[in-house]
C-alpha positions in Angstrom: -62.7 41.8 21.3 -61.2 43.2 24.3 -60.9 40.3 25.7 -59.5 38.1 22.9 -56.7 41.2 22.6 -56.1 41.0 26.5 -55.2 37.4 26.0 -52.9 37.8 23.2 -51.1 40.4 25.3 -50.5 37.8 28.0 -49.6 35.0 25.6 -47.2 37.9 24.2 -45.7 38.5 27.8 -45.4 34.9 29.0 -43.7 33.7 25.4 -41.2 37.3 24.9 -38.7 36.0 27.2 -38.3 32.4 25.6 -38.3 34.1 22.5 -35.3 36.9 22.7 -33.6 33.8 24.8 -33.4 32.1 21.8 -32.2 34.8 19.3 -29.9 36.7 21.7 -26.2 35.7 21.5 -25.3 32.5 24.3 -23.7 34.3 26.9 -21.7 31.0 28.0 -20.0 29.9 24.7 -18.3 26.9 26.3 -22.2 25.1 26.2 -21.7 25.2 21.9 -19.3 22.5 20.9 -16.4 24.0 19.0 -16.0 22.3 15.5 -12.6 20.7 14.8 -12.2 18.7 11.6 -9.2 16.4 11.5 -8.0 14.9 8.0 -5.3 12.1 7.7 -4.0 12.2 4.1 -3.1 8.1 4.7 -4.2 5.5 6.9 -0.9 4.1 8.6 -0.5 2.6 11.8 2.4 5.2 12.4 0.2 8.2 11.4 -2.5 7.0 13.7 -0.4 7.6 16.8 0.4 11.1 15.8 -4.0 11.7 15.9 -4.2 9.6 19.3 -1.4 11.9 20.7 -2.9 15.1 18.9 -6.5 14.0 20.7 -4.5 13.7 24.4 -2.6 16.9 23.8 -6.0 19.0 23.7 -7.6 17.1 26.4 -5.0 18.0 28.1 -5.8 21.7 27.2 -9.5 20.9 28.5 -10.8 20.3 25.2 -12.6 16.6 24.1 -15.5 15.2 23.4 -16.2 13.9 26.6 -16.2 17.0 28.1 -18.9 17.9 24.8 -16.9 21.1 24.0 -15.6 19.9 20.9 -17.2 18.6 17.7 -14.7 16.2 15.7 -15.6 15.9 11.9 -12.8 12.8 11.0 -12.1 12.0 7.6 -9.0 9.9 5.8 -7.9 10.5 2.2 -6.7 6.9 2.1 -3.6 7.7 -0.1 -6.1 9.0 -3.0 -5.1 12.7 -3.7 -8.5 13.0 -5.2 -10.2 11.9 -2.1 -8.0 14.1 0.0 -9.3 17.1 -1.8 -13.2 16.1 -1.5 -12.5 15.2 2.2 -10.5 18.6 2.9 -13.4 20.6 0.8 -16.1 18.8 3.3 -14.2 19.5 6.0 -13.7 23.2 5.3 -17.4 23.5 4.3 -18.2 22.5 7.9 -17.0 25.8 8.9 -14.7 24.4 11.6 -13.2 26.5 14.4 -10.1 24.7 13.9 -8.9 22.2 11.1 -5.9 19.5 11.6 -4.0 17.8 9.1 -1.4 15.1 8.6 1.0 14.6 7.3 2.6 16.8 4.7 1.0 16.1 1.8 -2.4 16.8 3.7 -0.7 20.1 4.8 0.4 21.2 1.3 -3.3 20.4 -0.2 -5.0 22.2 2.8 -2.7 25.1 2.4 -3.3 25.3 -1.3 -7.1 25.3 -1.2 -6.1 29.5 -0.1 -8.7 29.2 3.3 -9.1 31.1 6.1 -9.6 28.6 8.2 -6.8 27.6 10.9 -5.0 24.8 10.0 -2.9 22.7 12.7 -0.4 20.4 11.1 1.6 17.7 12.1 3.9 14.9 10.8 5.0 17.2 8.5 8.5 19.1 7.1 9.7 22.5 7.4 7.5 25.3 4.9 10.9 25.9 3.7 11.5 22.5 2.3 7.7 22.1 1.3 8.1 25.1 -0.8 4.8 26.7 1.3 6.7 30.1 2.5 6.1 33.4 0.5 8.8 35.5 -1.1 9.4 37.2 2.4 10.1 34.1 3.7 6.7 33.6 5.7 4.6 31.0 6.7 0.7 31.1 5.6 -1.1 33.3 8.1 -3.5 30.6 9.0 -0.8 27.7 9.2 0.7 26.5 12.7 1.6 23.5 14.4 4.4 20.8 15.1 6.7 20.3 12.0 10.4 18.8 12.1 13.3 19.5 9.5 15.8 17.2 8.0 18.7 17.2 10.7 17.7 13.8 12.1 17.8 11.9 9.0 22.0 12.6 9.1 22.2 11.7 12.2 20.3 8.3 11.7 22.4 8.1 9.2 26.0 8.4 11.3 23.9 5.9 13.5 24.9 3.7 10.4 28.7 3.7 11.0 28.4 3.4 14.9 26.8 0.3 14.6 28.2 -1.1 12.0 31.4 0.1 11.3 32.5 -1.7 8.8 29.7 -1.2 6.6 30.0 0.1 3.0 26.9 -0.4 0.9 23.7 1.4 1.7 20.3 0.4 0.0 17.2 2.3 0.2 14.1 3.0 -2.0 12.4 6.0 -2.9 9.4 7.9 -4.0 9.9 10.6 -6.7 6.1 11.6 -6.1 6.9 12.7 -1.9 8.5 15.9 -1.2 10.0 14.6 2.5 11.3 11.5 0.5 12.8 13.5 -2.1 14.8 15.9 0.5 16.0 12.9 2.5 17.4 11.1 -0.3 19.6 13.9 -1.0 20.8 14.4 2.5 21.8 10.8 2.5 23.3 11.3 -0.7 25.6 14.0 1.0 26.2 11.9 4.5 27.2 9.0 2.1 29.7 10.6 0.0 31.0 12.4 3.5 31.7 9.2 4.9 32.9 7.0 1.9 29.8 4.9 1.5 28.5 3.7 -1.6 24.4 4.1 -1.9 22.2 2.5 -3.9 19.0 4.2 -4.4 16.0 2.6 -6.6 12.6 4.5 -7.1 9.5 2.7 -6.3 6.1 3.7 -7.5 4.0 0.9 -7.0 3.5 -1.5 -3.8 3.4 -4.3 -6.8 7.3 -3.1 -7.7 8.6 -3.2 -3.9 9.6 -6.5 -4.0 11.6 -7.4 -7.2 13.1 -3.9 -6.7 13.9 -5.0 -3.1 15.8 -8.3 -4.4 17.7 -5.9 -7.1 18.8 -4.0 -4.1 19.8 -7.2 -2.1 21.9 -8.6 -5.7 24.2 -5.7 -5.0 25.3 -7.5 -2.0 24.3 -4.2 0.5 25.2 -4.4 4.4 22.5 -1.7 5.4 19.1 -1.3 4.2 18.0 2.0 5.0 14.3 2.5 5.4 13.1 6.3 4.3 10.2 8.2 5.9 8.2 7.3 2.6 4.7 6.3 2.2 5.6 3.5 -0.5 7.9 1.7 1.9 5.3 2.5 4.9 2.6 0.3 3.0 4.9 -2.1 1.7 7.5 -2.5 4.5 6.7 -6.4 5.2 8.0 -7.5 1.8 10.9 -5.3 2.5 11.7 -7.1 5.8 11.1 -10.1 4.3 13.7 -9.7 1.7 16.2 -8.2 3.7 15.8 -10.8 6.9 16.5 -13.4 4.2 19.4 -11.9 3.0 20.6 -11.3 6.8 20.8 -7.5 6.1 19.9 -5.1 8.8 17.4 -2.6 8.4 17.6 1.0 9.9 15.7 3.9 9.8 14.6 7.2 10.9 11.2 6.4 11.6 10.1 4.8 15.0 7.1 3.5 13.8 9.0 1.2 11.4 11.0 -0.3 14.2 8.3 -1.6 15.7 7.7 -3.6 12.2 11.0 -5.2 12.3 13.8 -2.4 11.4 16.8 -2.8 13.8 17.4 0.6 15.1 16.0 4.3 14.2 16.8 8.2 15.5 13.6 9.5 14.5 10.7 11.3 16.0 7.9 9.6 18.6 4.7 9.9 16.4 2.3 10.2 19.6 4.4 12.5 21.3 4.8 14.6 17.9 0.9 14.7 17.7 0.5 15.6 21.4 2.6 18.8 21.0 0.5 19.7 18.1 -2.8 19.2 20.2 -1.2 21.3 23.0 -0.5 24.2 20.5 -3.9 23.7 18.9 -5.5 23.9 22.5 -3.7 27.4 23.3 -4.7 29.0 20.0 -8.6 27.6 21.2 -7.9 29.4 24.3 -5.7 32.4 23.3 -5.8 32.7 19.6 -2.3 32.7 19.6 -0.3 30.2 16.4 2.8 28.4 17.4 4.6 27.1 14.5 7.4 25.0 16.8 10.0 22.5 15.0 9.1 19.2 17.3 11.8 18.0 20.0 11.1 14.6 20.7 13.7 12.4 18.6 15.4 9.7 20.1 17.2 6.6 19.6 15.2 3.2 19.9 15.9 -0.4 18.7 13.5 -3.2 18.1 14.7 -5.5 21.1 13.9 -9.0 19.4 15.6 -8.3 15.9 18.5 -7.0 17.8 18.6 -10.7 19.7 18.4 -12.2 16.2 21.8 -10.2 15.4 23.0 -11.0 19.1 23.6 -7.2 19.5 23.9 -5.0 22.5 22.9 -1.5 22.8 23.7 1.2 25.1 21.6 2.9 27.2 21.0 5.7 24.6 19.0 3.5 22.9 15.0 2.8 24.3 13.6 -0.9 23.5 10.6 -1.4 21.6 9.0 -4.9 20.8 7.5 -6.2 17.7 4.0 -5.4 17.0 3.0 -6.8 13.5 6.5 -8.6 12.4 7.6 -11.8 13.7 11.1 -12.8 13.5 11.8 -15.8 11.3 13.0 -19.1 13.0 14.0 -20.5 9.6 17.8 -19.2 10.0 20.3 -21.6 9.7 23.8 -21.7 11.6 25.4 -20.0 9.2 23.2 -16.9 10.1 24.3 -17.4 13.6 27.7 -17.2 13.0 27.0 -14.4 10.8 25.3 -12.2 13.3 27.2 -13.1 16.5 29.8 -10.3 15.0 27.6 -7.7 13.9 30.8 -4.9 13.3 32.0 -7.8 10.6 28.4 -8.0 8.7 30.0 -6.3 5.8 32.7 -8.6 5.8 30.5 -11.3 4.6 32.2 -13.9 2.3 31.0 -13.8 -1.2 32.4 -16.6 -3.3 31.1 -17.5 -6.9 29.3 -19.7 -5.8 27.1 -17.8 -3.1 27.0 -14.9 -6.1 25.4 -17.4 -8.2 23.1 -18.7 -5.8 22.0 -15.1 -5.3 21.3 -14.6 -8.8 19.5 -17.6 -8.8 17.4 -16.7 -6.3 16.5 -13.9 -7.9 15.3 -14.7 -11.0 13.6 -17.7 -9.1 11.5 -15.1 -7.1 10.6 -13.7 -10.4 9.1 -16.8 -11.5 7.4 -16.8 -8.0 6.0 -13.7 -8.8 4.8 -14.4 -12.0 3.2 -17.8 -10.8 1.4 -15.7 -8.4 -0.2 -13.6 -11.4 -1.3 -17.0 -13.0 -5.1 -16.5 -12.2 -5.2 -12.9 -13.3 -3.7 -13.8 -17.1 -6.1 -16.8 -17.4 -9.0 -14.5 -16.2 -7.3 -11.9 -18.9 -7.6 -14.6 -21.3 -10.8 -15.5 -21.1 -12.4 -12.4 -20.9 -10.2 -11.3 -24.0 -9.7 -14.1 -26.0 -12.6 -16.7 -25.5 -15.3 -13.9 -25.1 -13.8 -10.9 -26.6 -15.2 -8.7 -24.2 -12.5 -6.1 -22.7 -13.1 -6.1 -19.1 -11.4 -3.6 -16.7 -13.0 -5.2 -13.8 -9.5 -6.8 -13.5 -7.3 -4.2 -11.4 -10.3 -3.5 -9.2 -11.2 -7.5 -8.7 -7.6 -8.3 -8.0 -7.2 -5.8 -5.2 -10.7 -7.3 -3.9 -9.2 -10.8 -3.8 -5.9 -9.3 -1.4 -8.0 -7.4 0.8 -10.6 -10.2 1.7 -7.8 -12.0 2.4 -5.8 -9.6 4.3 -8.9 -9.4 6.3 -9.3 -12.6 7.1 -6.1 -14.0 8.0 -5.9 -10.9 10.7 -9.1 -12.7 12.1 -6.7 -16.0 12.2 -8.9 -17.3 9.7 -7.3 -20.3 7.6 -5.6 -19.7 4.4 -8.0 -22.1 2.7 -11.0 -20.0 3.5 -9.2 -16.9 2.5 -8.6 -18.4 -0.8 -12.4 -19.7 -1.2 -13.9 -16.5 0.0 -11.7 -14.5 -2.9 -13.1 -16.8 -5.5 -16.6 -16.1 -4.3 -15.8 -12.0 -3.9 -14.2 -11.9 -7.5 -16.8 -13.9 -9.1 -19.5 -11.3 -7.6 -17.6 -8.7 -8.9 -17.6 -10.5 -12.4 -21.2 -11.3 -12.3 -22.3 -7.1 -11.5 -20.3 -6.5 -14.6 -21.7 -9.2 -16.7 -25.3 -8.0 -15.6 -24.6 -4.0 -16.0 -23.7 -5.0 -19.4 -26.3 -7.4 -20.5 -29.3 -6.3 -18.8 -28.7 -2.6 -18.8 -27.2 -2.7 -22.4 -24.0 -0.6 -21.3 -20.6 -1.4 -23.4 -18.6 -4.0 -21.7 -15.8 -1.7 -21.4 -17.5 1.2 -19.7 -19.4 -2.1 -17.2 -15.9 -2.8 -16.3 -15.1 0.8 -15.5 -18.1 1.5 -13.6 -17.2 -1.5 -11.3 -14.0 -1.1 -11.1 -14.8 2.3 -10.0 -17.4 1.4 -7.5 -15.1 -1.9 -6.1 -12.1 1.1 -4.9 -15.0 1.8 -2.3 -15.8 -1.6 -1.8 -12.3 -2.5 -1.1 -11.6 0.6 1.3 -14.4 -0.2 3.3 -13.6 -3.9 3.6 -10.0 -3.0 4.5 -11.0 -0.2 7.1 -7.5 1.6 5.9 -5.1 1.7 2.8 -2.9 -1.3 3.5 -2.5 -4.3 5.9 -0.2 -6.3 7.2 -0.6 -10.1 7.0 1.0 -12.3 9.5 3.4 -15.0 7.5 2.4 -17.5 10.0 -0.9 -18.1 8.7 -0.3 -17.9 5.0 -0.4 -21.0 2.2 3.5 -20.4 2.0 4.2 -20.6 5.7 6.9 -23.2 5.6 6.0 -26.3 8.1 8.4 -27.4 10.9 8.8 -30.5 9.2 10.4 -29.4 5.7 12.8 -26.6 7.9 16.6 -27.4 6.5 15.0 -29.6 3.5 13.7 -26.4 1.4 14.6 -22.4 1.5 11.3 -20.3 2.0 11.7 -18.9 -1.8 11.8 -22.9 -3.3 8.7 -23.3 -1.0 6.8 -20.8 -2.0 7.5 -21.9 -5.8 6.5 -25.5 -5.2 3.0 -24.3 -3.7 2.3 -22.2 -6.8 3.3 -24.3 -8.9 1.0 -26.8 -7.8 -1.8 -24.5 -7.5 -0.9 -23.4 -11.3 -1.2 -27.3 -12.1 -4.4 -27.5 -10.6 -6.0 -24.2 -11.8 -4.7 -25.1 -15.2 -6.2 -28.9 -15.1 -9.5 -27.3 -14.0 -9.4 -24.3 -16.7 -8.9 -27.0 -19.4 -11.7 -29.4 -18.2 -14.0 -26.4 -17.7 -13.2 -25.5 -21.6 -13.4 -28.7 -22.8 -16.8 -29.3 -21.5 -20.2 -28.6 -23.5 -20.6 -25.4 -21.4 -16.9 -24.4 -22.4 -17.4 -25.0 -26.3 -21.0 -23.3 -26.1 -18.9 -20.1 -24.1 -16.3 -20.6 -26.9 -18.4 -20.1 -29.5 -19.8 -16.9 -28.3 -16.5 -15.2 -28.7 -17.0 -16.0 -32.4 -20.6 -15.8 -33.0 -23.4 -14.6 -30.7 -26.5 -15.0 -33.5 -24.8 -18.8 -33.8 -25.3 -19.3 -29.7 -28.8 -17.4 -30.1 -29.6 -20.1 -32.9 -28.8 -23.1 -30.9 -30.9 -21.9 -27.7 -28.2 -21.0 -25.4 -28.1 -17.5 -23.6 -25.4 -15.3 -24.7 -26.3 -12.7 -21.7 -26.2 -15.8 -19.3 -23.2 -17.1 -20.4 -21.4 -13.6 -20.3 -22.4 -13.1 -17.0 -20.8 -16.6 -16.2 -17.9 -16.4 -17.9 -16.9 -12.8 -16.4 -17.7 -14.5 -12.8 -15.3 -16.9 -13.6 -12.8 -14.6 -15.0 -12.7 -12.4 -12.0 -12.9 -15.2 -9.8 -9.6 -16.1 -10.5 -8.1 -12.9 -10.8 -9.1 -12.3 -7.4 -7.6 -15.3 -6.6 -4.1 -14.1 -7.7 -4.6 -11.1 -5.7 -5.1 -14.0 -3.0 -1.9 -15.6 -3.6 0.1 -12.2 -4.0 -1.0 -10.4 -0.6 -0.2 -13.6 1.0 3.7 -14.0 -0.6 4.0 -10.3 0.0 2.7 -10.2 3.2 0.5 -7.1 2.8 -2.5 -5.6 1.4 -2.7 -2.5 -0.5 -5.4 -0.6 -1.8 -3.8 0.1 -4.9 -1.9 -2.8 -5.5 -4.2 -3.4 -8.5 -3.4 -0.2 -10.9 -2.4 -1.4 -14.6 -2.7 -4.9 -13.4 -4.8 -5.3 -16.8 -2.4 -4.0 -18.6 0.3 -6.4 -17.3 -1.7 -9.4 -17.6 -2.5 -8.5 -21.1 1.1 -8.2 -22.1 1.6 -11.8 -20.6 -1.3 -13.3 -22.9 0.0 -11.5 -26.1 3.8 -12.7 -25.1 2.4 -16.2 -24.5 0.5 -16.2 -28.1 3.4 -15.0 -29.7 5.6 -17.8 -28.4 2.9 -20.2 -29.6 3.8 -18.7 -33.5 7.3 -18.6 -32.6 7.4 -21.8 -32.2 5.1 -22.4 -35.1 2.3 -24.5 -33.3 0.4 -24.7 -36.5 -2.5 -25.8 -34.5 -3.2 -23.9 -31.3 -5.2 -26.3 -28.8 -7.1 -25.2 -25.7 -4.1 -26.8 -23.5 -1.5 -24.9 -25.8 -2.9 -21.9 -25.4 -3.3 -22.4 -21.4 0.4 -23.2 -21.1 1.5 -20.0 -23.5 -0.2 -17.3 -21.3 1.3 -18.6 -17.9 4.7 -19.2 -19.7 3.9 -15.6 -20.9 3.7 -14.3 -17.5 7.1 -15.8 -16.3 8.5 -14.2 -19.4 7.4 -10.6 -19.0 8.3 -10.9 -15.0 12.3 -12.3 -16.5 12.3 -9.7 -18.7 11.3 -6.7 -15.7 14.3 -8.6 -13.8 16.5 -8.4 -16.4 15.8 -5.1 -16.7 16.6 -4.4 -13.0 20.1 -6.4 -13.3 21.3 -4.2 -16.5 20.9 -1.1 -13.7 18.0 0.2 -15.7 15.8 2.5 -13.3 12.7 1.0 -12.4 10.9 4.3 -13.5 10.8 2.5 -17.1 8.6 -0.2 -15.9 5.6 1.1 -16.9 7.2 2.7 -20.4 8.6 -0.9 -21.1 5.6 -2.6 -20.7 3.6 -0.5 -23.2 6.6 -1.0 -25.5 6.2 -5.0 -25.2 2.5 -4.4 -26.0 2.9 -2.2 -28.7 5.9 -4.6 -30.7 4.1 -7.9 -29.6 0.5 -6.6 -31.3 2.5 -4.9 -34.3 4.0 -7.9 -35.0 0.2 -10.0 -34.7 -1.1 -7.4 -37.4 
């Protein structure tokens, strides 16, 4: 017994130091990595520069993952507010020493969490503008970092008059949901009044609206397009650039990142330097606990050297030259364009006779027709699910975006547009398969099945795209105008021809399918499922096949629109099922109005695409009449209501 006790004592003496070494506080805290969480509200190339600068600023302060003294938790909400809340909640749950946020939306959301976690912000506005100060005018005690005020926006507007002294009309798009966008708009309105400039400002709340709304601004014969620091503008800038380039309208901005994407010039902050400044402030906090909230001083004048050449403009040494990163200058300019741009000061004096105004108006309505033709597959997909199978399929919103996302990613790797269209069909068909499988095999309501798949597709689309939006080079799309046709067709008319032929082939193929034995069985399914079953066919299999076909067509529409607009956006599918339904109902009403007593499959297929064209033309007329685009959704609901009530 004494021997055993002696052994235990020796064992305890040997391992006691190890025990205390594990339980006592670490005397060298540098060996324990500091937790730093970083939350981005959006995936954007411009914002990514700020994040890169932030890590560089931290590294200059002695903190980096390579040294092993920090542990990073990165989250990106991809523009979705609910995801942003979840990303912040997760980051805070990790109990980081520092929470870095970018941009303003992430800062506001993080502060509203009322956490004691230190928050270092960047690419954000003054807290007075974002209403984050308390009643005593003090910032939240846990908030610090690098911010900007609105002074540079006024300076950027002053640049407009210096570069184009004869300019009279300024056009811009803005998002009412973003604080910085509304603040910038107010400043520009005051500056335009002061400098006797006429301002045309239209709201845009969805990337699908950008093309038509931009063209409405072009119809106002604006001299300059001013791009606001707005996420709606960031996500769909390529279509803005394309429309302004075709109309020979230069783009000025207060955002340096947009200059790299095709804007002519800007006075704004360098995002990399902004993030670097915030990183240095964060490094100082980690070392000393000091929290600095400072106004950035990295503003500078920049211009796009390639765009400047297209306008035959020379800039002073006050401007720093940058090159295009994504957008390429079109070589489709006519000699008339060259003559105009040789003297940019006279840009506002472009002659606008009645013939030119008429041509501009025709182009505006033709572009509305082109947008409708892009949606041909979608409206036929809605027609199949709603009218042939009598299935309310909400998968549409997700499969439409899926087609655009797959196309954007493939084209970014220089894959031929033919393969992109083919893969969009395949992926859309897979989305329809899962909806049909859930509905038939798990006995889930068709409406709920579509909602489940649509919801899941949001994550799938994000994973495929890797960001919230992605620009597409126009040189690798189905709408790229061949050199042999330069001077014969305009890019807009060529796009119309391509889509007209594509829709002609699709309609012929759909007519053939619906007239076949399989198509007849499928049509019978919508009228009587029991009769189809009695004839030995499988209703479940037919539903799955039908939903696959409908969603494949829908995804094809997304592919066409992404190539036409020049970008893919994760939220571009929102509300597309309503637009498709409105088009189908308008088309059917046309058949009734023109007293088609016998509704054949051919007439129904034709009426659906006609409904899409009429609906887009209606929106175009609304814009031409000067009605605010905010009423688009309301107008859509009213049109559907009127058509449904008339049918009843």
